[in-house]
Backbone as CSV, one residue per row, in Angstrom:
resi,resn,N_x,N_y,N_z,CA_x,CA_y,CA_z,C_x,C_y,C_z
1,MET,181.597,11.142,-118.417,183.027,10.974,-118.419,183.438,10.282,-117.136
2,ASN,184.524,9.557,-117.238,184.931,8.824,-116.050,186.038,9.541,-115.290
3,ASP,186.262,9.063,-114.091,187.213,9.698,-113.185,188.638,9.669,-113.728
4,SER,189.013,8.605,-114.432,190.381,8.513,-114.950,190.648,9.597,-115.998
5,PHE,189.632,9.968,-116.752,189.775,11.049,-117.729,190.156,12.347,-117.027
6,PHE,189.468,12.659,-115.947,189.749,13.879,-115.194,191.116,13.813,-114.520
7,LYS,191.480,12.651,-114.037,192.805,12.484,-113.417,193.912,12.735,-114.429
8,LYS,193.711,12.300,-115.673,194.706,12.541,-116.728,194.839,14.033,-117.006
9,ILE,193.709,14.732,-117.046,193.742,16.179,-117.272,194.464,16.864,-116.125
10,GLU,194.149,16.471,-114.900,194.806,17.059,-113.725,196.312,16.827,-113.764
11,SER,196.726,15.618,-114.131,198.160,15.320,-114.138,198.888,16.099,-115.232
12,LYS,198.221,16.345,-116.354,198.864,17.089,-117.441,198.896,18.584,-117.185
13,THR,197.859,19.101,-116.559,197.769,20.554,-116.365,198.222,20.998,-114.988
14,GLY,198.132,20.113,-114.011,198.448,20.488,-112.642,197.336,21.285,-111.983
15,VAL,196.181,21.324,-112.614,195.048,22.086,-112.088,193.965,21.104,-111.629
16,PRO,193.577,21.179,-110.359,192.507,20.296,-109.881,191.200,20.559,-110.625
17,MET,190.513,19.502,-110.976,189.268,19.642,-111.731,188.217,20.419,-110.952
18,GLU,188.274,20.374,-109.626,187.310,21.144,-108.842,187.447,22.634,-109.148
19,GLU,188.689,23.088,-109.333,188.912,24.502,-109.653,188.411,24.833,-111.055
20,VAL,188.614,23.919,-111.987,188.134,24.130,-113.356,186.614,24.202,-113.359
21,PHE,185.973,23.277,-112.652,184.508,23.275,-112.589,183.979,24.526,-111.891
22,ALA,184.661,24.977,-110.842,184.236,26.190,-110.133,184.323,27.395,-111.060
23,LEU,185.410,27.477,-111.840,185.545,28.579,-112.785,184.470,28.504,-113.862
24,ALA,184.232,27.323,-114.392,183.194,27.155,-115.418,181.826,27.560,-114.869
25,ASN,181.547,27.211,-113.639,180.278,27.584,-113.009,180.180,29.097,-112.846
26,ALA,181.290,29.723,-112.416,181.299,31.180,-112.251,181.060,31.877,-113.580
27,ILE,181.659,31.368,-114.628,181.497,31.969,-115.949,180.069,31.791,-116.446
28,GLN,179.518,30.617,-116.213,178.168,30.315,-116.692,177.130,31.275,-116.113
29,PHE,177.308,31.666,-114.863,176.301,32.491,-114.198,176.732,33.945,-113.992
30,ALA,177.837,34.340,-114.608,178.362,35.695,-114.418,177.586,36.720,-115.240
31,ASP,177.530,37.915,-114.707,176.996,39.064,-115.434,178.204,39.810,-115.996
32,PHE,178.439,39.677,-117.282,179.626,40.249,-117.901,179.527,41.759,-118.113
33,ARG,178.466,42.355,-117.585,178.383,43.817,-117.553,178.878,44.343,-116.212
34,ASP,179.123,43.426,-115.274,179.582,43.784,-113.932,181.110,43.712,-113.899
35,GLU,181.745,44.865,-113.805,183.201,44.944,-113.850,183.863,44.098,-112.767
36,ARG,183.312,44.101,-111.566,183.915,43.323,-110.471,183.920,41.830,-110.783
37,GLN,182.816,41.332,-111.318,182.746,39.911,-111.659,183.739,39.563,-112.763
38,VAL,183.832,40.424,-113.762,184.753,40.179,-114.865,186.194,40.171,-114.361
39,ARG,186.544,41.120,-113.514,187.907,41.164,-112.957,188.210,39.892,-112.164
40,LYS,187.251,39.443,-111.382,187.446,38.239,-110.577,187.679,37.030,-111.481
41,ILE,186.923,36.913,-112.545,187.085,35.791,-113.467,188.448,35.855,-114.153
42,ILE,188.855,37.042,-114.587,190.156,37.197,-115.233,191.277,36.790,-114.278
43,ARG,191.180,37.212,-113.041,192.201,36.842,-112.043,192.217,35.340,-111.802
44,ASN,191.034,34.729,-111.755,190.966,33.283,-111.554,191.561,32.523,-112.731
45,VAL,191.310,32.986,-113.939,191.899,32.345,-115.121,193.412,32.459,-115.059
46,GLY,193.912,33.630,-114.720,195.355,33.812,-114.585,195.945,32.899,-113.525
47,LYS,195.238,32.779,-112.413,195.699,31.915,-111.323,195.756,30.458,-111.779
48,LEU,194.707,29.997,-112.460,194.690,28.624,-112.952,195.778,28.383,-113.986
49,ALA,196.073,29.403,-114.788,197.111,29.280,-115.812,198.505,29.496,-115.226
50,ASN,198.553,29.805,-113.926,199.802,30.084,-113.237,200.548,31.261,-113.882
51,LYS,199.778,32.273,-114.270,200.327,33.484,-114.880,199.768,34.689,-114.151
52,SER,200.618,35.658,-113.907,200.101,36.894,-113.338,199.578,37.754,-114.479
53,VAL,198.502,38.424,-114.218,197.897,39.300,-115.218,198.226,40.727,-114.810
54,PRO,199.093,41.394,-115.575,199.433,42.779,-115.240,198.178,43.658,-115.221
55,GLN,198.218,44.691,-114.392,197.055,45.563,-114.232,196.589,46.151,-115.560
56,HIS,197.520,46.588,-116.399,197.112,47.196,-117.671,196.420,46.172,-118.569
57,MET,196.855,44.910,-118.495,196.217,43.869,-119.301,194.834,43.537,-118.750
58,GLU,194.732,43.484,-117.431,193.431,43.245,-116.811,192.459,44.353,-117.200
59,ASP,192.931,45.597,-117.128,192.082,46.733,-117.504,191.619,46.626,-118.955
60,GLU,192.532,46.239,-119.840,192.189,46.109,-121.256,191.157,45.001,-121.478
61,LEU,191.350,43.874,-120.803,190.383,42.773,-120.922,189.017,43.177,-120.386
62,VAL,189.013,43.830,-119.227,187.745,44.265,-118.633,187.033,45.233,-119.563
63,ARG,187.772,46.203,-120.087,187.168,47.176,-121.009,186.591,46.467,-122.234
64,SER,187.342,45.535,-122.752,186.916,44.804,-123.933,185.637,44.020,-123.674
65,ILE,185.555,43.390,-122.515,184.396,42.554,-122.200,183.207,43.389,-121.745
66,VAL,183.437,44.319,-120.816,182.336,45.081,-120.216,181.860,46.211,-121.125
67,ASN,182.782,47.047,-121.564,182.395,48.248,-122.299,182.162,48.006,-123.782
68,ASP,183.010,47.197,-124.398,182.903,46.988,-125.836,181.940,45.866,-126.201
69,GLY,181.463,45.138,-125.187,180.477,44.094,-125.436,181.034,42.837,-126.071
70,LYS,182.348,42.646,-126.020,182.915,41.426,-126.587,182.583,40.246,-125.702
71,ALA,182.454,39.098,-126.318,182.196,37.883,-125.567,183.454,37.474,-124.803
72,PHE,183.249,36.816,-123.689,184.375,36.315,-122.895,185.007,35.182,-123.669
73,ASN,186.308,35.273,-123.895,186.985,34.301,-124.723,188.312,33.926,-124.066
74,PHE,188.443,32.658,-123.691,189.680,32.194,-123.067,190.868,32.367,-124.000
75,GLN,190.654,32.202,-125.293,191.756,32.324,-126.246,192.331,33.736,-126.232
76,ASP,191.483,34.746,-126.134,191.965,36.131,-126.050,192.848,36.316,-124.831
77,ILE,192.434,35.749,-123.704,193.225,35.885,-122.487,194.550,35.152,-122.647
78,GLU,194.516,33.948,-123.193,195.758,33.206,-123.419,196.704,33.985,-124.324
79,ASP,196.156,34.547,-125.402,196.982,35.315,-126.341,197.628,36.503,-125.636
80,MET,196.866,37.189,-124.806,197.402,38.346,-124.103,198.451,37.950,-123.076
81,LEU,198.332,36.739,-122.533,199.309,36.266,-121.569,200.548,35.685,-122.251
82,GLY,200.480,35.564,-123.562,201.637,35.077,-124.310,201.888,33.601,-124.185
83,ARG,200.847,32.831,-124.080,201.001,31.375,-123.956,201.180,30.733,-125.280
C-alpha cells in the first residue's frame, strides 16, 4: 500500500496510522487470558475511537474475553460504545 492511502485514512479518521499499527501489533501478540493486557487493549481502542469506556463496560468486555473465552472483536466494542 502506498503512503497516500494511509494519509487518506488518517484524514478521515483523525487517527495517526502509527497508533493503528501499534494497536494491531499489541493485539497480534497479546495473551487474551491476561486481564491486564485485555484491559490495556480495550482502553487503547476507546482512546483511538475517542470514546471513554465506562468501568462497568470495560469489566463486561474483559469478562467476556478472558473468562468466557470469546474472541477479541472490534465490532463488539463498537456496539457497546454505541457507535
